[in-house]
Steps between C-alpha positions, in 0.01 A plus 500: 500500500677837455877530544621666822815650649592702192789743528776650285863534608823598331771236480875551531544446124270795427195300396162556663336187637130450559385220729155348532346176625323258269280224637599183315378141537808446720417790722599870505819585309693821477542627144713782364502740207791719397578813304741789464233761569265520796202573275574190287509276806183659631324412174642147489404445862140607439474264201658210690271554796201505268609172343564349841151598612364302201717201582747572217866480599834366379641235728864564409656425836650166399490539122829407334650669197430189292134491607457867425672481161281209391182673618603826334578334169176302483257748654633836386765492229364223278212706365741771378754266343502327166563126481874534442548771765308293759719198425816709532385664825425158646843380392674786685303420815547122500860496376650803676285682755336221700815283531694803629270617778162339444478370858574841644199687635391775268509749786866411568629545144754781477723649231814313611397145396358634174832669418680179592274304264587726209872476574482120522317474169764715329777282647320192366523646152152642456495803270431841655185528286372171646568617855316824425203288388499327839511843660210627288276210604590526868469879507156490337373235740629678811362832381153349522579363845565860606170616350320221686668606827673165534843663534594863583730552199633318194843353587572438130480876443802541728715260299727584206434259213797444267552751224483383142772620273367586158599224263726582211321495168669383181282608208597439140596796288319568173741297286490205742120514511488477119736201511282335760185537288683378190621188683144436628352462152330165464525423874187348657482802733600768254176691559561490877850646455375770266208592723716521812765712331259737324243555777691449826258237629604304804536132423208403724282756320597367158440137599164595651370653176195357325409577142194682632740754654642589159332693219721450197282726284515790744861419587444493877568266790342499849688376807239339724679209668832334556611143548745421779639204685404491866777507758609183670470275195134574428343486155431769244215738577335792327469816704389858449777757469522811717289795390787683333588188303153482346553683175428512129798514265533609141679225312793580269477364146774245565301358793178485295670307222657256746167440675313440174761247394494337843120466496517322166768260625304436820188411298703244306642364825147448634405296195802274543446445874274214607410642840541879477320673787424840350496759779542793264855570614723684255806310622437142609658156504441252221189389692361849554591526867681794669877513455753504782718807450812325624467233231500769230803669653705182533400317182454784252608845616850423634598286198372779272727754669793266457430446129474876448827552692326740737562561873344249740219733608188416702158489338396811693780689326287495184258725690792718606615511137160627391508779759858610441468505122196728524649733760828525310303623198335774705160339565333679792540298825125520567425304182760242594352477852150436367615237254705317764214508751701680769296655781675836465734679264741541791547124504591511131740791550668335799552185297615643169610862549867420433401350165339822383701745290633803684251788510757756609559646153125517430451683830776751427375565148142528625574777750701688236199488267261603777706804591569601140 
């Protein structure tokens, strides 16, 4: 049966509201669509009326935030998310969003309780980056609710998520980097150290490498996957990196030599092991299974730094060392961006500009030459 009683009015908050009647199994119900422009509401109203005439409608009158979030995750978001991302989205919903206001009707959710949630999480000790992750999940879900005409606007868009201060980086200088590599000689993960320091690979990317990703004859390496631990105490999973992180790298001679030596040692390790499950991983446990990054950091990397009398840096600072050493030697930022897998050169410049040598003298000399 076609919808009736359609009309468009302007609300006090400036939004246009279109009203129509849908005939549901429980009888006629008033439904609404919203928009900032009259023409947009007119279009939405026509589409909603057409759906209502076919018996298609969203019964959102008593839908809670928790019900909506679960439906959104399973019916809409899951197909676009990888295994790890889906698990992490679900974790944000079950651990943070639903307990906070899951029983609240979706139509009653406003910016105030969302802002209060973020503040409470920060007081409880959650990192700003973690709170921003909650915000990202909630904002994405509510944005679809707006598109489906379930709510007139996205309340999460009216909230200020916490700002993330850029972390201080502590790269090694050239002399320290040489000391680090010298101290790593003979270590079980020497090739991993060398590869990370000479290519700028993220740890998850390095631990996700298979020998099929490396061509030792051509001297190249392809980044196709990464291994990561799932949030909330989950296991290790392989996932695809973002588009910008998919890249092919030219391997320095030092890295090639370390990898060749490592492959030989790994072959001998396989022969000695009684139950080696060969998955083709370049870096694996003594049984051939994926390695937990934290185990490497705690059991091998930190003691190595101590033996070499080097600063107590993080593993990720090896990646920063790679970038800063190249930029300090005048390597063009675009090349560094591509090798790091950054989405844009601006990201690289924002991160490392203060590590680049001053270009003021070059600029002054250049204009003198140009003008004779």
